C-alpha positions in Angstrom: 15.2 7.6 27.1 11.3 7.3 26.6 9.5 4.5 24.9 9.2 6.8 21.7 13.1 7.2 21.4 13.9 3.7 22.3 15.5 2.1 19.1 14.1 -1.3 18.2 15.2 -4.1 15.8 12.5 -5.5 13.9 12.9 -8.6 11.5 10.8 -7.9 8.1 10.7 -9.9 5.0 11.1 -8.1 1.7 11.1 -10.0 -1.6 11.7 -13.2 0.5 14.8 -12.1 2.2 14.9 -11.3 5.9 16.0 -7.8 6.9 16.6 -6.3 10.4 15.4 -2.7 10.4 16.3 -0.5 13.2 14.6 2.5 14.1 12.5 4.6 17.0 9.2 4.0 15.4 6.8 1.2 16.7 7.3 -2.5 15.4 3.9 -2.2 13.7 4.8 1.0 11.9 8.3 -0.6 10.6 6.3 -3.9 9.7 3.7 -1.8 7.8 6.6 0.1 5.9 8.3 -3.0 4.9 5.1 -4.6 3.7 4.5 -1.5 1.6 7.9 -1.5 0.2 7.7 -5.2 -0.4 4.2 -4.9 -2.3 5.8 -2.1 -4.4 8.9 -4.1 -5.1 6.7 -7.2 -6.2 4.5 -4.9 -8.4 7.4 -3.8 -10.4 8.9 -7.2 -10.4 5.7 -8.6 -11.9 5.5 -6.1 -14.6 9.3 -6.5 -15.4 10.1 -10.2 -14.7 13.4 -10.0 -16.7 14.7 -7.1 -14.6 17.3 -7.8 -12.1 16.3 -7.1 -8.5 18.7 -4.1 -7.9 17.0 -2.5 -11.0 13.7 -3.1 -9.6 14.8 -1.6 -6.3 16.1 1.4 -8.2 12.7 1.8 -10.1 10.9 1.8 -6.8 13.2 4.1 -5.1 12.7 6.6 -8.1 8.8 6.1 -8.0 8.9 6.9 -4.3 10.9 10.0 -4.7 8.7 11.1 -7.4 5.7 10.8 -5.2 7.6 12.5 -2.4 8.6 15.5 -4.4 4.9 15.8 -5.7 3.6 15.6 -2.1 6.1 18.5 -1.2 4.9 20.6 -4.1 1.4 20.0 -3.1 2.1 20.8 0.6 4.0 24.2 -0.4 1.0 25.3 -2.5 -1.5 24.4 0.3 0.9 26.4 2.9 0.8 29.4 0.2 -3.1 29.1 -0.2 -3.3 29.3 3.8 -1.1 32.0 4.0 -3.1 34.2 1.5 -6.4 33.3 3.2 -5.1 34.8 6.5 
């Protein structure tokens, strides 16, 4: 198993709770992802202070999936434009 395939366990803080994330990415990358998730959760929580944590998490998940779907559509459009150009 090379270094890129090695499974790492990384301790991260999300909404003040410690979580252990296992993955094949670098520790820095995993920490950056966790920090980004934490920022998004904190933003939604600040804007909706009475919302329970699980609903905050659901809103963030929906927002992230929406962004992903938009990027997939843009990617598909770019691929189509590239095929037309060839």
